[in-house]
N, C-alpha and C positions, 0 to 999 in steps of 0.2 A: 723591539720597535716601540716607540713612545707615541701615544696619541694625545694629541692636544685639543683640548676642549676650546672651541671658538664660537663666536657668533656669526651667523650668516646673514648678510643683508639682503633683504627682498624688496625691491622697489614697491611703493604705495600703489602704483598703477596695477601691478601684477596681482596685489592682494584684493583688489576691487574687481579683477576680472572675473567673469562667470561663464560656465559653459553654455553655449547657445542652446535655447530651449527648441526641442523638436516639436513642430506644430502638430496639433491633434488632427489626424485625417478623419474627416467625417465620411461616413458611408454614403454612396449615391442612391438617394431615394427618388425614384421616379413615380409621380402620381398622375394617372389619367382621369380626368373628371368629365362627366356629361350632364344632360339636363336635370337628372335627379337631385344633384346638389343644390342647384339654382331654384328648383321647384318649392324646396323648404323656405326660400326666401320670397315666396309669392309670384315667382315668373313661371307662367304656364308653359307647357311644351305641347308638341303635337303628338308625341309617341303614345299618349294614353287616351287619345280621343279620335282613333280611327282615321289618321291621316289629316285631322283638321286642326288648325291652329287658331283657337278662339273664333271658330267658325269659318276660317279661311282654308281653302284647298292649297296645300303646300305647292302643288303644280302650278297654281296661279301667282303665287307670291314668292316663291324660292327656287325658281328656275330661270334660266336665260330665255326659254320660251314664254314664261309668265311676264318677264320684263319687256320682251319684244311686243308682246300682245297688248299689255296694258300697264305702261310704266308709272302712271299716276296712281294705279291701285297698289303697286309694289311700294312705292314711295310712302303713300299712307299707312301701310301696314308696318314698315320698318320705323316710321316717325312714331306710331303708337308704342312700338317695342322699346324706342329709345326712352320715351316718357316713363314707361314701366320700370326700365332698369334704373332710371334716376331716382324713382321713388322706393326702390328696393334697397335692403341693407344686408351686409354679409351675415350668414348665420353661424352657429357653433362649429360646423364642419369646416367652413372657410377660416375661421379664427384659429382652430387647432392646427390646421395645415400651416398657417403663417407662423405659429409659435414653434413648430417643429423644425424650423430653420435654425434654431439654437442648438439642435442635436444632430442634425442631418444636413448634408449637401442635397437640397431638395429642388427639384425641377417639376413644374406642373405643366402637364400638356392637357389643355382643355378643349373640348368641343363646343364649348359655350362662347356666345359673342358678348356677354355681359362683362363688366369690370369688378366683380364682387371678390375675386381673389386679390386684385390689386388694393382694393380699399380695405380688405382684411389685413393686409400687411405683407403678403408673399412678394418676393422681389424677382423670382424667375419664372415667367409664365410664358408659354408658347401657345398662341391662339391658332388652333388648326383651321377653324372655319371663319375666320374674321373677326372683327371688333365693331360693335354697335355705334360707338362714339368715333368712328372713322368713315370717310367716304373716299371715292376715287373716281377717276375719269372712266367712262364706260369704253373708251377707246384704248386707254394707256393704263395698265393696272399698277404701274409704278408711280403714277401721280395720285398720292395719298394726302389726305387733309383731315384734320380734326374737326368734328362737328358734335355740338351739344344740343342744337335746336333741331330744326325740321330742314330736310332737303326737299326742294320744290322743283317742278318742271321748269326749265329755263335756267337753273343754276349750272353755271358752266365751270369746268376745269380750266387750267391755263392753256391747254391745247385747244380750247373751244368745244369740247365734247360735253355732253350732259354729265352731271355728277350722279353717281349710284351709290348705294350702300356698300361699304367695304367688307362684303359677305361672300364667302365661298358658297355658292349655291348648289343645290343638287344638279348633276349633270355636268359640272365644271371640275376641272382637276384641282387637286388640293397641292399647292406649292410647297408647303412646309412638311409634307409627309415623310420625305427622305430624312430631313433633319430630326424629326420626331423619332423615326426608327433608329437612327444612331444613337440617340439618347437612351432609348429603352434597351438597346442591345449592350450598352456599357452599364446598366443598372446593377446595383447590389441588392436592391430591394424593389418590388414593383407593387404599387397600390392602384386599384381601379374603383373609382366612386361614382355611383348614379348614372351608369351608362347601360343601355341595352344591349350593347355590342352588335348592333344590327345595321349601323351606318358604315359602310366601307369607303375609303381604306381604313378609317381610324380603328374600326373594330378589329382589324388584323394585328394591331400593335400588340395585343396581349401574347401573340406567339413569337414575338421577336426576342425576348430576353434569353439568357442562358437558362436551360431547364433546371438547373441546380438551385438557382437563387430563390428566396421565399418570394411568394406573391400573395396579396390579399385583395378580396373583392367585397365591396360593400354596396348593397342595393336591397330594397324592400322586396323586390323579385329578382332572385339571382338568375342571371341569363345563362344559356347553355355555353358551356366552355370547353367541352370535349375533354380529352385526357391531359389535362396540363399538370405537370408534376408541382409538388410543394405549393399547392393553392389552398389558402385558408379562406373559408366563405362566412361572411358575416351578414345574415339575412335581416337587415334592419334599414330604416331610412338613414340617411347620411348624418343627420345631427345625433342620433342615437349611437349608431354604429361606430362613429369616431372615436368615442370614448374606450370602447373595446380594442379598437386599432391601436390607439395609443398605448395601451397596457401590453399588447402584443409586441410593438415595436421597441418597448423598453429593454427587451432582452438581447436587442441587436445594436445597442448604442456602444 
């Protein structure tokens, strides 16, 4: 048998063809943040002052009962909070969490009503307890508006009802808790920063994920967590503990 050497013609288009690149699948990192992370940006909380929030009883300014009793007081209180948030700036913990989006599919679930995560650059934030720069009808919770200034008595929604802060007060249901629970259940890694784990139902989220996944908690006073498996405790303020967290997470990229 004779073999004949010959040239094989390969179309130019085929020579330029490349195998499709498989996208890098980032791990799902769920971060639950509480008042402790914003406190380091100068925003005071009630958890360290015996139930008082800058001298205000939370029952008077953060419950439906307080709103019904004295709406003017409640509006004044949140108008002050809004000014405080406007003057505050994201701290190192906020900034590191935003930067981690380059390495992880990160979703933040925050109990805070400020916008410091957004201003730091994070793109996926679920506000469990509302947002200070929004307001809503007191009659229809789906009528929501943005607000940068003050809300005053007599300011009305399009349904004619008084406008109130877009805040989930104590004694009110938390509409987004089921969505938050589903996110936590599907997490590859869970981080909890700056929360006392004392306010339910948000505090219960730490028990939602697969027991086998790594979990990290950062707080200057580590709260009681029970017998949670694979839990790493970093007992430091958020702005200091975030550096140690970043190092620990590097092994999961």
